[in-house]
C-alpha positions as a Markdown table, in Angstrom:
| # | Residue | x | y | z |
|---|---|---|---|---|
| 1 | Met | 105.3 | 110.9 | 145.8 |
| 2 | Glu | 107.2 | 113.0 | 148.6 |
| 3 | Arg | 108.1 | 116.3 | 148.5 |
| 4 | Asp | 112.1 | 115.6 | 147.8 |
| 5 | Glu | 111.2 | 113.3 | 145.2 |
| 6 | Leu | 108.8 | 116.0 | 143.1 |
| 7 | Thr | 111.1 | 118.4 | 143.6 |
| 8 | Ala | 113.8 | 115.9 | 142.8 |
| 9 | Thr | 111.8 | 115.0 | 139.6 |
| 10 | Leu | 111.0 | 119.0 | 138.9 |
| 11 | Glu | 115.0 | 119.6 | 138.4 |
| 12 | Glu | 115.2 | 116.7 | 136.1 |
| 13 | Ala | 112.3 | 118.7 | 134.0 |
| 14 | Gly | 114.8 | 121.3 | 133.3 |
| 15 | Leu | 114.3 | 123.8 | 136.7 |
| 16 | Ser | 116.9 | 124.7 | 138.9 |
| 17 | Pro | 116.9 | 123.7 | 142.5 |
| 18 | Tyr | 115.4 | 127.1 | 143.8 |
| 19 | Gln | 112.7 | 127.2 | 141.3 |
| 20 | Ala | 111.4 | 123.7 | 142.0 |
| 21 | Glu | 111.5 | 124.9 | 145.8 |
| 22 | Ala | 109.7 | 127.7 | 145.2 |
| 23 | Tyr | 107.0 | 125.8 | 142.6 |
| 24 | Val | 106.4 | 123.4 | 144.9 |
| 25 | Thr | 105.6 | 125.9 | 147.7 |
| 26 | Leu | 103.4 | 127.3 | 145.7 |
| 27 | Leu | 101.3 | 124.2 | 144.3 |
| 28 | Ser | 100.4 | 124.3 | 148.3 |
| 29 | Ala | 100.3 | 127.6 | 149.7 |
| 30 | Gly | 98.7 | 129.1 | 146.7 |
| 31 | Ser | 98.3 | 132.9 | 146.2 |
| 32 | Val | 101.3 | 134.5 | 148.3 |
| 33 | Ser | 103.9 | 137.3 | 148.0 |
| 34 | Ala | 107.1 | 136.8 | 147.0 |
| 35 | Gly | 108.5 | 138.0 | 150.4 |
| 36 | Asp | 106.1 | 135.0 | 152.2 |
| 37 | Leu | 107.1 | 132.7 | 149.2 |
| 38 | Ala | 110.9 | 133.0 | 150.2 |
| 39 | Glu | 110.7 | 132.3 | 153.7 |
| 40 | Met | 108.6 | 129.0 | 153.3 |
| 41 | Ser | 110.6 | 128.1 | 150.5 |
| 42 | Gly | 113.9 | 128.8 | 151.7 |
| 43 | Val | 115.0 | 130.6 | 149.1 |
| 44 | Pro | 117.1 | 133.7 | 149.6 |
| 45 | Arg | 114.9 | 136.7 | 149.3 |
| 46 | Pro | 117.7 | 138.3 | 146.8 |
| 47 | Arg | 117.0 | 135.7 | 144.4 |
| 48 | Ile | 113.1 | 135.1 | 144.6 |
| 49 | Tyr | 112.2 | 137.6 | 142.6 |
| 50 | Asp | 114.6 | 136.1 | 139.8 |
| 51 | Val | 113.4 | 133.1 | 140.5 |
| 52 | Leu | 109.6 | 133.9 | 139.9 |
| 53 | Arg | 110.4 | 135.9 | 137.0 |
| 54 | Asp | 111.8 | 132.8 | 135.4 |
| 55 | Leu | 109.1 | 130.4 | 136.6 |
| 56 | Glu | 106.9 | 132.9 | 134.6 |
| 57 | Ala | 108.9 | 132.8 | 131.5 |
| 58 | Ala | 108.6 | 129.2 | 131.4 |
| 59 | Gly | 105.0 | 129.0 | 132.1 |
| 60 | Tyr | 104.8 | 127.5 | 135.6 |
| 61 | Val | 103.7 | 130.8 | 137.8 |
| 62 | Thr | 101.9 | 133.6 | 137.2 |
| 63 | Thr | 102.8 | 136.7 | 139.1 |
| 64 | Tyr | 100.6 | 139.9 | 139.8 |
| 65 | Glu | 101.0 | 143.3 | 142.0 |
| 66 | Gln | 99.2 | 144.2 | 144.6 |
| 67 | Asp | 100.7 | 146.4 | 147.1 |
| 68 | Arg | 103.8 | 143.9 | 146.4 |
| 69 | Leu | 104.7 | 141.1 | 144.2 |
| 70 | Tyr | 102.4 | 138.2 | 145.0 |
| 71 | Ala | 102.6 | 134.8 | 142.8 |
| 72 | Gln | 100.6 | 131.5 | 142.2 |
| 73 | Ala | 100.9 | 128.3 | 140.0 |
| 74 | Val | 98.9 | 128.1 | 137.0 |
| 75 | Asp | 96.5 | 125.5 | 136.4 |
| 76 | Pro | 97.8 | 122.1 | 135.9 |
| 77 | Ala | 95.5 | 121.9 | 132.7 |
| 78 | Asp | 97.5 | 124.0 | 131.6 |
| 79 | Leu | 101.1 | 123.1 | 132.8 |
| 80 | Glu | 102.6 | 123.3 | 128.8 |
| 81 | Pro | 106.3 | 122.6 | 129.7 |
| 82 | Leu | 106.1 | 119.5 | 131.6 |
| 83 | Arg | 103.6 | 118.6 | 128.8 |
| 84 | Glu | 105.8 | 119.3 | 126.0 |
| 85 | Arg | 108.4 | 117.5 | 127.7 |
| 86 | Leu | 106.9 | 114.3 | 128.5 |
| 87 | Thr | 105.5 | 114.0 | 124.9 |
| 88 | Arg | 109.4 | 114.6 | 123.8 |
| 89 | Leu | 109.8 | 111.6 | 126.1 |
| 90 | Glu | 107.4 | 109.5 | 124.9 |
| 91 | Ser | 108.6 | 110.0 | 121.5 |
| 92 | Ala | 112.3 | 109.2 | 122.5 |
| 93 | Leu | 111.2 | 106.0 | 124.1 |
| 94 | Asp | 109.4 | 105.0 | 121.0 |
| 95 | Glu | 112.3 | 105.8 | 119.0 |
| 96 | Ile | 114.4 | 103.6 | 121.3 |
| 97 | Glu | 111.6 | 100.8 | 121.0 |
| 98 | Glu | 111.6 | 100.8 | 117.4 |
| 99 | Arg | 115.6 | 101.1 | 116.8 |
| 100 | Tyr | 116.1 | 98.1 | 119.5 |
| 101 | Arg | 113.6 | 95.8 | 117.3 |
| 102 | Thr | 114.9 | 97.0 | 114.2 |
| 103 | Pro | 119.0 | 97.1 | 114.5 |
| 104 | Ala | 120.9 | 97.7 | 111.2 |
| 105 | Thr | 117.3 | 97.0 | 109.3 |
| 106 | Arg | 119.3 | 98.5 | 106.3 |
| 107 | Glu | 122.7 | 97.6 | 107.0 |
| 108 | Ser | 122.9 | 94.3 | 105.3 |
| 109 | Asp | 120.7 | 92.7 | 102.4 |
| 110 | Leu | 118.7 | 90.4 | 105.2 |
| 111 | Thr | 117.8 | 90.5 | 107.9 |
| 112 | Leu | 116.1 | 88.3 | 111.1 |
| 113 | Val | 113.6 | 90.1 | 113.4 |
| 114 | Thr | 111.2 | 88.9 | 116.3 |
| 115 | Gln | 108.3 | 91.1 | 115.6 |
| 116 | Phe | 105.7 | 91.2 | 113.0 |
| 117 | Asp | 105.0 | 95.2 | 114.1 |
| 118 | Thr | 108.6 | 95.5 | 113.3 |
| 119 | Val | 108.0 | 94.2 | 109.8 |
| 120 | Phe | 104.6 | 96.1 | 109.1 |
| 121 | Arg | 106.2 | 99.4 | 110.1 |
| 122 | Gln | 109.1 | 98.9 | 107.8 |
| 123 | Ala | 106.7 | 97.9 | 105.1 |
| 124 | Arg | 104.7 | 101.3 | 105.4 |
| 125 | Arg | 108.2 | 103.4 | 105.3 |
| 126 | Asp | 109.2 | 101.3 | 102.2 |
| 127 | Val | 105.5 | 102.1 | 100.6 |
| 128 | Glu | 105.9 | 105.6 | 101.9 |
| 129 | Val | 109.3 | 106.0 | 100.0 |
| 130 | Ala | 108.6 | 103.5 | 96.4 |
| 131 | Glu | 109.4 | 104.8 | 93.5 |
| 132 | Arg | 107.8 | 102.5 | 91.1 |
| 133 | His | 106.3 | 99.1 | 91.9 |
| 134 | Val | 104.5 | 97.9 | 95.1 |
| 135 | Gln | 103.2 | 94.3 | 94.9 |
| 136 | Ala | 101.5 | 93.5 | 98.7 |
| 137 | Val | 100.1 | 90.6 | 100.0 |
| 138 | Leu | 97.2 | 91.4 | 102.8 |
| 139 | Ser | 94.3 | 91.0 | 105.0 |
| 140 | Leu | 91.5 | 92.9 | 104.6 |
| 141 | Asp | 92.1 | 94.8 | 108.2 |
| 142 | Gln | 95.9 | 95.4 | 107.2 |
| 143 | Tyr | 94.7 | 96.6 | 103.7 |
| 144 | His | 92.7 | 99.4 | 105.5 |
| 145 | Val | 95.2 | 100.5 | 107.6 |
| 146 | Leu | 97.4 | 100.8 | 104.7 |
| 147 | Glu | 95.0 | 102.2 | 102.3 |
| 148 | Glu | 95.9 | 106.1 | 102.4 |
| 149 | Thr | 99.8 | 105.0 | 102.0 |
| 150 | Leu | 98.7 | 102.9 | 99.1 |
| 151 | Ala | 97.0 | 105.6 | 97.6 |
| 152 | Glu | 99.5 | 108.6 | 98.4 |
| 153 | Ala | 101.9 | 105.9 | 96.3 |
| 154 | Tyr | 99.6 | 105.5 | 93.2 |
| 155 | Glu | 99.0 | 109.2 | 93.3 |
| 156 | Arg | 102.8 | 109.4 | 92.7 |
| 157 | Gly | 102.7 | 107.3 | 90.0 |
| 158 | Val | 103.7 | 104.1 | 91.6 |
| 159 | Tyr | 101.7 | 100.7 | 90.2 |
| 160 | Val | 100.0 | 99.3 | 93.0 |
| 161 | Gln | 99.2 | 95.1 | 93.1 |
| 162 | Val | 97.6 | 93.8 | 96.2 |
| 163 | Ser | 96.9 | 90.4 | 96.8 |
| 164 | Leu | 93.6 | 90.8 | 99.1 |
| 165 | Tyr | 92.2 | 88.4 | 102.2 |
| 166 | Ala | 89.5 | 88.6 | 103.6 |
| 167 | Pro | 87.4 | 86.1 | 105.6 |
| 168 | Asp | 84.1 | 84.0 | 105.0 |
| 169 | Gly | 81.5 | 86.4 | 105.4 |
| 170 | Asp | 83.6 | 89.3 | 105.4 |
| 171 | Thr | 82.8 | 91.7 | 102.5 |
| 172 | Leu | 85.6 | 93.3 | 100.4 |
| 173 | Pro | 85.1 | 97.0 | 99.5 |
| 174 | Asp | 83.4 | 97.3 | 95.7 |
| 175 | Ala | 85.6 | 97.8 | 93.3 |
| 176 | Glu | 85.1 | 101.2 | 92.4 |
| 177 | Ala | 86.7 | 101.3 | 96.2 |
| 178 | Phe | 90.1 | 100.5 | 95.2 |
| 179 | Glu | 89.8 | 103.3 | 92.8 |
| 180 | Gly | 93.1 | 105.9 | 92.8 |
| 181 | Val | 94.6 | 103.3 | 95.7 |
| 182 | Cys | 95.6 | 100.4 | 93.8 |
| 183 | Thr | 96.3 | 99.8 | 89.8 |
| 184 | Glu | 95.2 | 96.1 | 90.1 |
| 185 | Val | 93.7 | 94.2 | 93.0 |
| 186 | Arg | 93.0 | 90.5 | 93.5 |
| 187 | Arg | 90.8 | 88.2 | 96.1 |
| 188 | Leu | 92.5 | 85.6 | 98.1 |
| 189 | Ser | 90.9 | 82.5 | 98.5 |
| 190 | Phe | 92.6 | 81.6 | 101.9 |
| 191 | Pro | 95.2 | 83.4 | 103.9 |
| 192 | Lys | 98.9 | 83.9 | 102.4 |
| 193 | Pro | 101.5 | 85.5 | 104.6 |
| 194 | Phe | 101.9 | 89.3 | 104.6 |
| 195 | Leu | 104.3 | 90.5 | 102.1 |
| 196 | Ile | 105.0 | 93.9 | 100.7 |
| 197 | Leu | 108.0 | 94.1 | 98.0 |
| 198 | Thr | 108.7 | 97.9 | 96.6 |
| 199 | Asp | 110.4 | 98.6 | 93.5 |
| 200 | Arg | 112.1 | 95.3 | 93.2 |
| 201 | Gln | 114.2 | 95.9 | 95.7 |
| 202 | Arg | 113.3 | 95.7 | 99.7 |
| 203 | Val | 110.9 | 93.3 | 100.8 |
| 204 | Ser | 109.0 | 93.0 | 104.1 |
| 205 | Phe | 108.0 | 89.7 | 104.5 |
| 206 | Ser | 106.2 | 87.6 | 107.5 |
| 207 | Pro | 104.6 | 84.1 | 107.7 |
| 208 | Lys | 102.2 | 85.6 | 110.6 |
| 209 | Gly | 99.4 | 83.4 | 111.4 |
| 210 | Arg | 100.7 | 80.4 | 109.5 |
| 211 | Ser | 103.7 | 79.5 | 112.2 |
| 212 | Met | 103.3 | 79.2 | 115.9 |
| 213 | Asp | 107.1 | 81.4 | 115.6 |
| 214 | Glu | 106.5 | 84.8 | 114.9 |
| 215 | Tyr | 109.0 | 86.0 | 113.1 |
| 216 | Gly | 110.1 | 88.3 | 109.8 |
| 217 | Val | 112.2 | 88.7 | 107.0 |
| 218 | Leu | 113.3 | 92.4 | 106.1 |
| 219 | Val | 115.5 | 92.5 | 102.2 |
| 220 | Asp | 117.2 | 95.6 | 100.9 |
| 221 | Asp | 118.9 | 93.3 | 97.6 |
| 222 | Arg | 117.3 | 93.1 | 93.9 |
| 223 | Ala | 118.5 | 89.3 | 93.8 |
| 224 | Thr | 117.3 | 88.3 | 96.7 |
| 225 | Ala | 113.7 | 90.4 | 96.3 |
| 226 | Phe | 113.6 | 88.2 | 92.9 |
| 227 | Val | 112.8 | 84.9 | 95.0 |
| 228 | Phe | 109.8 | 87.0 | 96.5 |
| 229 | His | 108.6 | 88.3 | 93.3 |
| 230 | Trp | 108.2 | 85.0 | 92.0 |
| 231 | Phe | 106.7 | 84.0 | 94.9 |
| 232 | Phe | 104.1 | 86.5 | 95.0 |
| 233 | Leu | 103.0 | 86.0 | 90.6 |
| 234 | Thr | 103.1 | 82.0 | 91.3 |
| 235 | Ser | 101.2 | 82.0 | 94.7 |
| 236 | Cys | 99.4 | 85.1 | 95.3 |
| 237 | Trp | 98.6 | 86.3 | 92.1 |
| 238 | Glu | 98.4 | 84.4 | 88.6 |
| 239 | Val | 95.8 | 82.1 | 89.6 |
| 240 | Tyr | 93.5 | 84.4 | 91.5 |
| 241 | Asp | 90.5 | 86.6 | 89.7 |
| 242 | Pro | 90.9 | 90.1 | 89.4 |
| 243 | Ile | 88.5 | 92.3 | 91.4 |
| 244 | His | 89.6 | 95.4 | 90.0 |
| 245 | Ala | 91.9 | 96.8 | 87.5 |
| 246 | Asp | 92.8 | 100.2 | 86.1 |
| 247 | Pro | 91.4 | 100.2 | 82.4 |
| 248 | Arg | 93.9 | 99.8 | 79.4 |
| 249 | Gly | 91.7 | 101.3 | 76.6 |
| 250 | Thr | 93.2 | 104.3 | 75.3 |
| 251 | Pro | 97.0 | 105.0 | 75.6 |
| 252 | Pro | 99.4 | 105.9 | 77.4 |
| 253 | Phe | 99.0 | 102.6 | 80.4 |
| 254 | Ala | 102.2 | 100.6 | 81.9 |
| 255 | Phe | 102.6 | 97.4 | 82.6 |
| 256 | Val | 105.1 | 96.5 | 85.5 |
| 257 | Glu | 105.2 | 92.6 | 84.7 |
| 258 | Ile | 106.9 | 91.5 | 81.2 |
| 259 | Thr | 104.2 | 88.5 | 81.4 |
| 260 | Asp | 101.6 | 90.6 | 81.2 |
| 261 | Ala | 103.0 | 93.0 | 78.3 |
| 262 | Val | 104.2 | 89.9 | 76.5 |
| 263 | Arg | 100.1 | 88.6 | 76.6 |
| 264 | Tyr | 98.7 | 91.9 | 75.9 |
| 265 | Leu | 100.9 | 93.0 | 73.1 |
| 266 | Glu | 101.1 | 89.7 | 71.3 |
| 267 | Asp | 97.9 | 90.0 | 69.3 |
| 268 | Leu | 98.3 | 93.0 | 68.2 |
| 269 | Val | 101.9 | 92.8 | 66.9 |
| 270 | His | 100.1 | 89.5 | 65.1 |
| 271 | Asp | 97.7 | 91.6 | 63.8 |
| 272 | Gly | 100.0 | 94.1 | 62.5 |
| 273 | Ala | 99.8 | 96.9 | 64.4 |
| 274 | Thr | 102.5 | 99.3 | 65.3 |
| 275 | Val | 102.7 | 99.4 | 69.2 |
| 276 | His | 104.9 | 102.8 | 70.3 |
| 277 | Val | 106.5 | 101.8 | 73.9 |
| 278 | Arg | 108.7 | 103.6 | 76.3 |
| 279 | Val | 110.8 | 101.0 | 78.6 |
| 280 | Glu | 112.4 | 101.7 | 81.5 |
| 281 | Gly | 114.8 | 99.7 | 83.5 |
| 282 | Tyr | 118.7 | 98.8 | 83.3 |
| 283 | Ser | 120.9 | 97.5 | 80.6 |
| 284 | Val | 121.6 | 93.9 | 81.2 |
| 285 | Arg | 125.6 | 94.6 | 80.2 |
| 286 | Thr | 126.4 | 97.2 | 82.2 |
| 287 | Gly | 123.5 | 97.6 | 85.3 |
| 288 | Arg | 123.2 | 101.3 | 85.1 |
| 289 | His | 119.6 | 102.7 | 84.2 |
| 290 | Arg | 118.2 | 102.5 | 81.0 |
| 291 | Thr | 115.1 | 104.0 | 79.0 |
| 292 | Val | 114.8 | 102.9 | 75.6 |
| 293 | Ser | 111.8 | 104.1 | 73.0 |
| 294 | Gly | 110.6 | 102.8 | 70.3 |
| 295 | Thr | 107.7 | 100.0 | 68.5 |
| 296 | Val | 107.3 | 96.6 | 69.1 |
| 297 | Ala | 108.6 | 94.3 | 66.2 |
| 298 | Asp | 107.8 | 90.6 | 68.0 |
| 299 | Val | 107.2 | 88.9 | 71.6 |
| 300 | Asp | 109.3 | 85.5 | 72.2 |
| 301 | Tyr | 108.9 | 82.6 | 74.6 |
| 302 | Val | 109.4 | 79.2 | 75.2 |
| 303 | Gly | 106.6 | 77.2 | 72.7 |
| 304 | His | 105.9 | 80.6 | 70.7 |
| 305 | Glu | 104.4 | 79.8 | 67.6 |
| 306 | Gly | 104.0 | 83.3 | 66.1 |
| 307 | Asp | 100.5 | 82.5 | 65.6 |
| 308 | Gly | 98.9 | 84.3 | 68.2 |
| 309 | Val | 95.9 | 81.5 | 68.8 |
| 310 | Asp | 97.0 | 80.4 | 72.5 |
| 311 | Ala | 97.8 | 83.0 | 75.4 |
| 312 | Pro | 101.2 | 82.0 | 76.4 |
| 313 | Ser | 101.3 | 80.2 | 80.0 |
| 314 | Leu | 103.2 | 81.1 | 83.4 |
| 315 | Val | 105.4 | 78.5 | 82.7 |
| 316 | Gln | 106.4 | 79.6 | 79.5 |
| 317 | Leu | 107.1 | 82.8 | 79.9 |
| 318 | Ala | 109.0 | 82.0 | 83.3 |
| 319 | Ala | 111.7 | 80.3 | 81.2 |
| 320 | Gln | 111.5 | 83.4 | 78.5 |
| 321 | Ala | 109.7 | 86.7 | 77.8 |
| 322 | Thr | 111.0 | 89.2 | 75.9 |
| 323 | Leu | 109.6 | 92.1 | 73.6 |
| 324 | Val | 112.1 | 92.8 | 70.7 |
| 325 | Val | 111.7 | 96.6 | 70.0 |
| 326 | Glu | 112.8 | 98.5 | 67.1 |
| 327 | Thr | 114.7 | 101.9 | 68.2 |
| 328 | Glu | 116.4 | 104.6 | 66.4 |
| 329 | Asp | 119.9 | 102.8 | 67.1 |
| 330 | Gly | 118.2 | 99.5 | 65.9 |
| 331 | Thr | 117.1 | 96.2 | 67.3 |
| 332 | Leu | 117.0 | 95.5 | 71.1 |
| 333 | Thr | 115.7 | 92.5 | 73.0 |
| 334 | Val | 113.6 | 93.4 | 76.6 |
| 335 | Gly | 112.9 | 91.0 | 79.5 |
| 336 | Gly | 111.6 | 90.9 | 82.5 |
| 337 | Glu | 113.4 | 91.3 | 86.2 |
| 338 | Asn | 116.8 | 89.5 | 86.4 |
| 339 | Ala | 117.0 | 89.4 | 82.7 |
| 340 | Leu | 120.0 | 87.8 | 81.9 |
| 341 | Ala | 119.9 | 87.0 | 77.7 |
| 342 | Glu | 118.2 | 90.8 | 76.5 |
| 343 | Asp | 119.6 | 93.4 | 76.4 |
| 344 | Val | 117.5 | 95.5 | 78.3 |
| 345 | Ser | 116.1 | 94.0 | 81.8 |
| 346 | Ala | 112.4 | 96.3 | 81.8 |
| 347 | Asp | 111.0 | 97.9 | 85.4 |
| 348 | Arg | 108.4 | 99.5 | 83.8 |
| 349 | Ile | 107.2 | 99.2 | 79.8 |
| 350 | Val | 104.6 | 101.9 | 78.9 |
| 351 | Val | 102.6 | 101.7 | 75.7 |
| 352 | Glu | 102.4 | 105.3 | 74.6 |
| 353 | Arg | 100.7 | 104.9 | 71.2 |
| 354 | Ile | 99.1 | 102.2 | 69.1 |
| 355 | Asp | 98.1 | 102.7 | 65.1 |
| 356 | Arg | 96.2 | 99.6 | 64.4 |
| 357 | Ala | 96.5 | 98.3 | 60.8 |
């Protein structure tokens, strides 16, 4: 880089023309007196002392007295002003690239993007702010990258479900390794598209590895997210065996799927147990948040005979899955995501106490 170009760059970094000239001169001259520096750099002698004082305050030079004032440039390794500015510029460039790749990510219900990295970064951000539920379809490598973020969500009380794929020959962590990170984990037998769905509202999806075209879909809409929710249940969850699940031996414990709640509670209700629950969700009629507490009087689904002999299939529960709850204000029906016929659409069903007959 030529001298003129270097001084121009330093001016862009915030130095005045006199400061840039004096500093570049010092780089070559070593330690010189203020008067000699003024002559060598072309800075007017009356100005050189103010210039050196400002350069020293900014961390570019040091000065000392030895019959007169001397100055020398600091070691480049200690040149913090430029390094800090460079760090800020690099951060700004990263932000520019991210904003360019994710235009209006959350200004519309659905956004198509052309980079998987964009999908992954948005997925991480969604997990960081999740309040109730995370459903994830991940490769083993992706899981390791997100493990700390998932653990932080779990610590906040978020229900974390992960469908995990590892190629043949790769060893999954032991079940104990998922404790404190995931509520439930199942192992996929072959690769699936990348998916993270949070709070039944926000979706980050990409068929990366399943198509020649790399693209992704970002969703911020409860109705559209419902499609991905059922993709997760039917294609990435129900048909696979669990490798980890938090115990449900002693209440309180929670369900985030009405299908799981119906399966678990049917036998208890059939055997005469009194099950106390708290349901957090939405009023189907008004769409407003609603929390109700009571006891489970019955369950209902297509083909329900009331004998609790056979566990209902997902097909039966997909058509209808309902809890009948007795509350202080009367009997209410509770359905799952996007319930239409029930009184309450449940996000979370907390079993608070079980009084067995």
